[in-house]
C-alpha positions as semicolon CSV with decimal commas, in nm:
position;residue;x (nm);y (nm);z (nm)
1;M;0,427;-1,113;-2,443
2;S;0,431;-1,428;-2,232
3;L;0,189;-1,585;-1,985
4;E;0,389;-1,702;-1,684
5;P;0,304;-2,000;-1,458
6;I;0,186;-1,763;-1,184
7;G;-0,037;-1,605;-1,451
8;I;-0,191;-1,942;-1,537
9;F;-0,254;-2,000;-1,167
10;T;-0,420;-1,658;-1,142
11;L;-0,649;-1,728;-1,438
12;V;-0,752;-2,069;-1,302
13;L;-0,814;-1,919;-0,958
14;G;-1,018;-1,639;-1,112
15;L;-1,241;-1,879;-1,304
16;Y;-1,290;-2,094;-0,996
17;C;-1,383;-1,794;-0,780
18;L;-1,635;-1,671;-1,039
19;F;-1,825;-1,998;-1,001
20;A;-1,764;-2,025;-0,626
21;S;-1,882;-1,701;-0,467
22;R;-1,833;-1,328;-0,484
23;N;-1,685;-1,320;-0,133
24;A;-1,425;-1,580;-0,229
25;T;-1,327;-1,360;-0,524
26;V;-1,277;-1,063;-0,291
27;V;-1,059;-1,255;-0,046
28;A;-0,851;-1,405;-0,329
29;F;-0,795;-1,066;-0,492
30;I;-0,676;-0,897;-0,174
31;T;-0,448;-1,190;-0,087
32;L;-0,293;-1,187;-0,435
33;T;-0,165;-0,833;-0,380
34;V;0,110;-0,993;-0,171
35;F;0,287;-1,104;-0,491
36;G;0,465;-0,774;-0,547
37;A;0,763;-0,931;-0,726
38;A;0,564;-1,153;-0,962
39;G;0,465;-1,096;-1,321
40;A;0,157;-1,287;-1,436
41;I;0,207;-1,153;-1,788
42;L;0,535;-1,012;-1,916
43;A;0,518;-0,770;-2,208
44;G;0,863;-0,634;-2,288
45;S;0,973;-0,421;-1,993
46;A;0,615;-0,405;-1,857
47;N;0,466;-0,642;-1,601
48;I;0,109;-0,732;-1,523
49;Q;0,107;-0,852;-1,164
50;P;-0,127;-1,132;-1,049
51;A;-0,354;-0,896;-0,854
52;H;-0,391;-0,663;-1,153
53;L;-0,484;-0,959;-1,374
54;F;-0,730;-1,088;-1,113
55;L;-0,886;-0,742;-1,093
56;A;-1,078;-0,820;-1,412
57;F;-1,244;-1,122;-1,246
58;L;-1,336;-0,916;-0,941
59;A;-1,488;-0,644;-1,161
60;V;-1,702;-0,901;-1,344
61;A;-1,812;-1,066;-1,018
62;T;-1,901;-0,730;-0,862
63;F;-2,051;-0,525;-1,144
64;S;-2,268;-0,812;-1,266
65;F;-2,496;-0,705;-0,979
66;R;-2,687;-0,391;-1,071
67;T;-2,689;-0,260;-0,714
68;N;-2,311;-0,274;-0,687
69;F;-2,268;-0,097;-1,019
70;S;-2,506;0,177;-0,905
71;V;-2,311;0,223;-0,580
72;A;-1,986;0,258;-0,775
73;I;-2,137;0,514;-1,014
74;R;-2,278;0,720;-0,728
75;A;-1,936;0,713;-0,562
76;L;-1,803;0,915;-0,856
77;N;-2,039;1,205;-0,784
78;F;-1,897;1,540;-0,678
79;P;-1,753;1,584;-0,414
80;Q;-1,711;1,218;-0,316
81;P;-1,356;1,078;-0,265
82;A;-1,372;0,875;-0,587
83;F;-1,446;1,194;-0,781
84;W;-1,117;1,351;-0,671
85;L;-0,928;1,029;-0,733
86;A;-1,079;1,014;-1,083
87;C;-0,963;1,373;-1,139
88;L;-0,610;1,268;-1,040
89;V;-0,624;0,972;-1,279
90;V;-0,751;1,181;-1,571
91;Y;-0,498;1,458;-1,511
92;G;-0,221;1,202;-1,462
93;I;-0,296;1,023;-1,788
94;A;-0,320;1,351;-1,980
95;S;0,001;1,487;-1,827
96;G;0,185;1,161;-1,894
97;F;0,106;1,192;-2,263
98;F;0,143;1,566;-2,324
99;A;0,394;1,699;-2,068
100;P;0,701;1,496;-2,175
101;R;0,641;1,604;-2,535
102;L;0,550;1,969;-2,480
103;L;0,833;2,018;-2,229
104;A;1,086;1,797;-2,408
105;R;1,450;1,875;-2,318
106;M;1,346;2,156;-2,084
107;S;1,472;1,964;-1,779
108;E;1,689;1,670;-1,676
109;I;1,506;1,371;-1,528
110;I;1,588;1,047;-1,350
111;P;1,370;0,830;-1,577
112;L;1,133;0,588;-1,408
113;G;1,115;0,370;-1,721
114;A;1,303;0,324;-2,045
115;S;1,358;0,641;-2,250
116;E;1,486;0,711;-2,600
117;Y;1,829;0,786;-2,452
118;P;2,085;0,523;-2,346
119;S;2,052;0,421;-1,982
120;T;2,347;0,559;-1,786
121;G;2,206;0,538;-1,434
122;S;2,200;0,917;-1,422
123;T;1,990;1,195;-1,571
124;V;1,860;1,215;-1,926
125;P;1,681;1,498;-2,108
126;L;1,307;1,518;-2,041
127;G;1,102;1,316;-2,286
128;P;0,850;1,028;-2,304
129;V;0,938;0,710;-2,113
130;S;0,780;0,365;-2,108
131;S;0,649;0,416;-1,755
132;N;0,416;0,695;-1,874
133;F;0,190;0,416;-1,997
134;T;0,243;0,163;-1,719
135;Q;0,190;0,416;-1,440
136;A;-0,131;0,533;-1,611
137;V;-0,254;0,173;-1,611
138;Y;-0,158;0,126;-1,246
139;L;-0,331;0,447;-1,137
140;A;-0,645;0,356;-1,332
141;A;-0,638;0,015;-1,160
142;D;-0,614;0,195;-0,825
143;L;-0,930;0,390;-0,907
144;L;-1,113;0,074;-1,015
145;T;-1,002;-0,102;-0,697
146;F;-1,125;0,186;-0,482
147;L;-1,466;0,180;-0,654
148;L;-1,490;-0,198;-0,620
149;M;-1,417;-0,185;-0,248
150;I;-1,686;0,080;-0,198
151;A;-1,936;-0,127;-0,396
152;I;-1,852;-0,457;-0,228
153;G;-1,831;-0,292;0,114
154;S;-2,181;-0,149;0,075
155;T;-2,315;-0,477;0,214
156;K;-2,229;-0,629;0,551
157;A;-2,129;-0,961;0,394
158;G;-1,903;-0,786;0,144
159;F;-1,751;-0,564;0,412
160;K;-1,670;-0,872;0,620
161;A;-1,516;-1,045;0,318
162;I;-1,285;-0,747;0,260
163;T;-1,184;-0,751;0,627
164;I;-1,100;-1,122;0,609
165;G;-0,908;-1,057;0,286
166;I;-0,687;-0,796;0,453
167;I;-0,616;-1,033;0,742
168;S;-0,537;-1,304;0,484
169;F;-0,294;-1,066;0,311
170;S;-0,121;-0,998;0,644
171;F;-0,089;-1,371;0,706
172;A;0,049;-1,439;0,358
173;N;0,295;-1,149;0,386
174;A;0,430;-1,281;0,717
175;L;0,441;-1,637;0,583
176;F;0,651;-1,539;0,281
177;G;0,880;-1,342;0,512
178;I;0,946;-1,652;0,719
179;L;0,987;-1,871;0,410
180;D;1,236;-1,621;0,270
181;L;1,460;-1,679;0,573
182;V;1,408;-2,055;0,565
183;T;1,487;-2,095;0,194
184;Y;1,792;-1,871;0,224
185;G;1,926;-2,072;0,516
186;T;1,870;-2,403;0,336
187;G;1,985;-2,289;-0,008
188;A;1,641;-2,352;-0,157
189;Q;1,569;-2,001;-0,285
190;D;1,509;-2,128;-0,638
191;I;1,162;-2,246;-0,538
192;F;1,062;-1,878;-0,527
193;L;1,169;-1,805;-0,885
194;F;0,812;-1,836;-1,010
195;I;0,705;-1,541;-0,792
196;R;1,024;-1,340;-0,856
197;N;0,996;-1,326;-1,231
198;A;0,893;-0,961;-1,292
199;Q;1,113;-0,718;-1,483
200;Y;1,248;-0,557;-1,165
201;T;1,586;-0,524;-0,999
202;F;1,585;-0,781;-0,718
203;H;1,777;-0,764;-0,391
204;H;1,671;-1,095;-0,238
205;D;2,030;-1,202;-0,164
206;D;2,140;-0,881;0,011
207;V;2,315;-0,922;0,346
208;V;2,381;-0,647;0,604
209;A;2,649;-0,716;0,865
210;G;2,608;-1,089;0,808
211;V;2,228;-1,068;0,843
212;K;2,007;-1,164;0,552
213;R;1,761;-0,889;0,458
214;I;1,401;-1,013;0,445
215;V;1,221;-0,943;0,118
216;G;0,943;-1,201;0,133
217;S;0,743;-1,188;-0,190
218;W;0,866;-0,837;-0,276
219;P;1,164;-0,719;-0,484
220;E;1,359;-0,567;-0,194
221;A;1,361;-0,524;0,183
222;S;1,223;-0,168;0,175
223;A;0,918;-0,284;-0,023
224;F;0,859;-0,570;0,222
225;A;0,893;-0,339;0,520
226;G;0,670;-0,075;0,361
227;M;0,384;-0,320;0,307
228;T;0,439;-0,482;0,646
229;L;0,381;-0,140;0,803
230;G;0,029;-0,158;0,664
231;A;-0,024;-0,501;0,819
232;I;0,107;-0,372;1,152
233;G;-0,127;-0,073;1,142
234;F;-0,434;-0,280;1,051
235;C;-0,379;-0,585;1,273
236;G;-0,257;-0,375;1,565
237;T;-0,569;-0,160;1,556
238;M;-0,800;-0,458;1,517
239;W;-0,638;-0,622;1,821
240;L;-0,675;-0,303;2,024
241;C;-1,044;-0,295;1,929
242;G;-1,090;-0,662;2,021
243;R;-1,184;-0,771;1,668
244;Y;-1,057;-1,115;1,557
245;H;-0,813;-1,060;1,844
246;R;-0,642;-1,399;1,830
247;W;-0,552;-1,373;1,464
248;T;-0,482;-1,002;1,455
249;G;-0,278;-1,003;1,776
250;A;-0,055;-1,287;1,654
251;L;-0,015;-1,130;1,308
252;F;0,066;-0,790;1,459
253;L;0,345;-0,937;1,674
254;L;0,482;-1,156;1,393
255;S;0,473;-0,872;1,139
256;L;0,649;-0,644;1,387
257;I;0,931;-0,894;1,445
258;L;0,977;-0,953;1,071
259;M;0,973;-0,580;0,997
260;V;1,249;-0,510;1,249
261;R;1,441;-0,817;1,130
262;S;1,417;-0,704;0,765
263;T;1,694;-0,444;0,830
264;S;1,501;-0,187;0,628
265;S;1,585;0,173;0,712
266;T;1,247;0,282;0,579
267;G;1,064;0,050;0,814
268;L;1,270;0,136;1,121
269;L;1,232;0,509;1,058
270;A;0,854;0,483;1,015
271;L;0,790;0,236;1,298
272;P;0,796;0,485;1,592
273;I;0,532;0,699;1,419
274;C;0,318;0,388;1,364
275;F;0,352;0,305;1,734
276;L;0,237;0,658;1,820
277;I;-0,069;0,616;1,596
278;L;-0,154;0,287;1,767
279;Y;-0,109;0,432;2,116
280;V;-0,340;0,724;2,037
281;T;-0,588;0,469;1,905
282;A;-0,563;0,274;2,230
283;V;-0,637;0,589;2,429
284;M;-0,941;0,663;2,213
285;R;-1,065;0,304;2,226
286;S;-1,023;0,244;2,601
287;G;-1,273;0,322;2,875
288;G;-1,650;0,304;2,876
289;R;-1,870;0,001;2,838
290;S;-1,745;-0,072;2,488
291;G;-1,377;-0,029;2,579
292;T;-1,151;-0,332;2,537
293;W;-0,905;-0,489;2,781
294;S;-0,630;-0,480;2,519
295;S;-0,656;-0,104;2,460
296;S;-0,683;-0,030;2,831
297;G;-0,386;-0,254;2,902
298;V;-0,175;-0,077;2,641
299;V;-0,265;0,266;2,780
300;L;-0,182;0,163;3,138
301;F;0,121;-0,063;3,099
302;V;0,310;0,044;2,785
303;P;0,454;0,373;2,928
304;P;0,602;0,213;3,245
305;L;0,723;-0,091;3,052
306;L;0,885;0,138;2,796
307;L;1,063;0,331;3,071
308;L;1,174;0,005;3,233
309;G;1,308;-0,119;2,901
310;L;1,501;0,204;2,847
311;L;1,653;0,178;3,195
312;I;1,763;-0,180;3,132
313;I;1,923;-0,080;2,801
314;V;2,103;0,219;2,954
315;L;2,234;0,019;3,251
316;N;2,353;-0,273;3,036
317;D;2,653;-0,149;2,836
318;E;2,676;-0,454;2,611
319;L;2,304;-0,448;2,526
320;Y;2,316;-0,073;2,472
321;R;2,615;-0,108;2,236
322;R;2,447;-0,380;2,030
323;I;2,126;-0,182;1,987
324;Y;2,317;0,137;1,911
325;D;2,534;-0,040;1,652
326;Y;2,222;-0,181;1,484
327;I;2,052;0,159;1,470
328;D;2,372;0,324;1,356
329;L;2,417;0,070;1,078
330;L;2,063;0,108;0,944
331;L;1,980;0,472;1,021
332;L;2,253;0,700;1,151
333;S;2,531;0,601;0,910
334;K;2,278;0,555;0,629
335;T;2,273;0,930;0,567
336;T;2,635;0,917;0,444
337;S;2,594;0,602;0,233
338;S;2,598;0,592;-0,146
339;S;2,233;0,478;-0,142
340;A;2,128;0,787;0,054
341;A;2,327;1,011;-0,180
342;E;2,159;0,848;-0,481
343;R;1,810;0,885;-0,336
344;G;1,886;1,243;-0,239
345;A;1,985;1,312;-0,598
346;W;1,656;1,163;-0,718
347;N;1,460;1,399;-0,493
348;F;1,673;1,697;-0,593
349;H;1,613;1,637;-0,964
350;G;1,245;1,560;-0,895
351;Y;1,194;1,895;-0,725
352;Q;1,387;2,066;-1,005
353;N;1,149;1,901;-1,253
354;F;0,861;2,054;-1,059
355;L;1,017;2,399;-1,088
356;D;1,114;2,360;-1,455
357;S;0,758;2,258;-1,544
358;Y;0,621;2,573;-1,377
359;G;0,431;2,362;-1,125
360;W;0,241;2,153;-1,380
361;G;0,460;1,842;-1,348
362;V;0,662;1,657;-1,611
363;G;0,397;1,387;-1,653
364;L;0,276;1,082;-1,464
365;G;0,543;0,811;-1,459
366;T;0,816;1,030;-1,606
367;S;1,059;1,086;-1,318
368;R;1,181;0,865;-1,036
369;T;1,204;1,005;-0,684
370;S;1,252;0,874;-0,331
371;S;0,958;1,042;-0,157
372;F;0,589;1,032;-0,235
373;V;0,554;1,409;-0,189
374;I;0,832;1,479;-0,440
375;A;0,684;1,216;-0,673
376;L;0,350;1,400;-0,670
377;L;0,504;1,742;-0,729
378;S;0,748;1,633;-0,998
379;N;0,512;1,407;-1,194
380;V;0,165;1,562;-1,164
381;G;0,252;1,905;-1,021
382;V;0,024;2,127;-0,818
383;P;-0,304;2,013;-0,984
384;G;-0,237;1,644;-0,918
385;T;-0,119;1,713;-0,563
386;V;-0,437;1,912;-0,489
387;F;-0,653;1,631;-0,630
388;F;-0,478;1,375;-0,410
389;L;-0,509;1,592;-0,099
390;L;-0,882;1,639;-0,163
391;F;-0,917;1,263;-0,211
392;A;-0,733;1,196;0,117
393;F;-0,930;1,460;0,310
394;T;-1,274;1,341;0,194
395;T;-1,178;0,977;0,255
396;F;-1,001;0,982;0,590
397;F;-1,150;1,283;0,772
398;K;-1,519;1,215;0,733
399;R;-1,691;1,031;1,017
400;R;-1,898;0,733;0,905
401;G;-2,108;0,483;1,099
402;I;-2,165;0,434;1,470
403;P;-1,853;0,481;1,688
404;R;-1,703;0,162;1,837
405;S;-1,920;-0,063;1,620
406;M;-1,763;-0,346;1,422
407;T;-1,769;-0,153;1,096
408;S;-1,628;0,163;1,257
409;D;-1,346;-0,035;1,417
410;V;-1,256;-0,190;1,082
411;R;-1,262;0,155;0,921
412;L;-1,035;0,282;1,198
413;A;-0,795;-0,007;1,138
414;A;-0,794;0,060;0,764
415;R;-0,736;0,432;0,825
416;N;-0,440;0,357;1,052
417;A;-0,303;0,109;0,799
418;C;-0,323;0,372;0,524
419;G;-0,143;0,615;0,753
420;S;0,130;0,358;0,814
421;L;0,169;0,291;0,442
422;M;0,179;0,664;0,376
423;I;0,458;0,715;0,629
424;G;0,667;0,456;0,447
425;A;0,588;0,619;0,112
426;L;0,687;0,962;0,241
427;V;1,027;0,819;0,335
428;A;1,101;0,620;0,020
429;G;0,806;0,623;-0,223
430;P;0,940;0,633;-0,582
431;T;0,613;0,692;-0,771
432;V;0,264;0,843;-0,750
433;D;0,114;0,493;-0,740
434;L;0,073;0,386;-0,375
435;G;-0,025;0,031;-0,468
436;L;-0,348;-0,165;-0,472
437;M;-0,339;-0,239;-0,099
438;F;-0,351;0,131;-0,011
439;F;-0,665;0,181;-0,219
440;I;-0,821;-0,140;-0,086
441;L;-0,781;0,003;0,264
442;A;-0,899;0,348;0,154
443;G;-1,206;0,185;-0,002
444;V;-1,282;0,018;0,332
445;V;-1,268;0,358;0,504
446;A;-1,510;0,506;0,249
447;A;-1,747;0,207;0,237
448;Q;-2,083;0,229;0,414
449;P;-2,237;-0,113;0,478
450;E;-2,485;0,054;0,716
451;T;-2,677;0,179;0,412
452;E;-2,772;-0,182;0,328
453;D;-3,046;-0,172;0,592
454;V;-3,173;0,158;0,454
455;R;-3,184;0,024;0,098
456;G;-3,357;-0,292;0,218
457;S;-3,627;-0,091;0,396
458;L;-3,718;0,111;0,086
459;P;-4,029;0,016;-0,110
460;Q;-3,960;-0,175;-0,430
461;H;-4,045;0,121;-0,657
462;A;-3,819;0,349;-0,453
463;S;-3,531;0,100;-0,475
464;L;-3,565;0,085;-0,851
465;A;-3,576;0,462;-0,874
466;A;-3,263;0,491;-0,659
467;T;-3,071;0,268;-0,898
């Protein structure tokens, strides 16, 4: 086990934030999730990322307040979203320990982590793997993050701090994307070694048709594009709603350019659906006294501008050929590539694992797939999939707050961002763990800062009884 320089920085930052303010701790934690290729602590083949290490500081800063702790405990009541997420975590941990042993050798898996068999890059007999433990830790951290966001977001100041933290993450993600291009062009990529030290397979030097693939602070272009989809969904919605419009509008446009420039098939395939989500949001958010000029402008001008753009492309043969060649390179011809064949094999074996386990799953963290749906079915089976669906339904389909208020607009932005992240995961998600950022955003959707006024209006004896 070794403490890396980025780990020392995380510890120092955590101690500083504990003495600074709780809101500073929240913003720092959310921003640190951008370091997806960094290992603060390396323990064999396992990595503890900076955000996961900093999570301990955030928990101390949050749960040291009795009110926050009470909010988190109440969030675990049936049938709240956190209850279903906790069920998924408990079932996932149990299945990760028992399933690979009880069903040993009953199926062939693409192992997510190291197994007792030699690594051949192909299938191995079903059995325990190192990722059974690491994925259990990650999923438990997701639950803790979700509870922390609900607790912190139960106050208006905390809710605002989370919002600023997500915008800060979007800024940092775009900044590292730009720096990735700059350092590659100047031959100074070694300065990023301290944040590319995790035990992952890195693809930061990959080039497609002479174009450098953007990875930013992530291991590969698909991971960068997948997380950038979340930034596009959040910042785009916030701009449509007229909230922090200067920052969110600029970050939406910059993130969009970087995502397209990343040459990620996952991102390009998911982007049209994200645009559709944003356009529907613009329609819902336009009109009336509380409508915004940005949403109304999008509703009125995007369709004719889109048609005009299509006409220009069709009438310009050279432009049409360039765009077609780019799409063909990244999407159309991708279906016949070796990478697509490999990912297809992962999904085939993942679904076979689901069948061989009689629908119970081969255990959390056991098999690698290339789609979040297949990852759920193969790893945690029907029970885990049902728990996740109940979590998603109770989180994203329950109306909270006053429509078109600041808090409702932020919830809408977080919901759209989660949808954007989910689209990317459905295309190329290898595991059940959707990442800390997804559960930060989900926590924002489930948080209810409006209840702060209600709690404040209660008599002192009633407040004590409620806690």
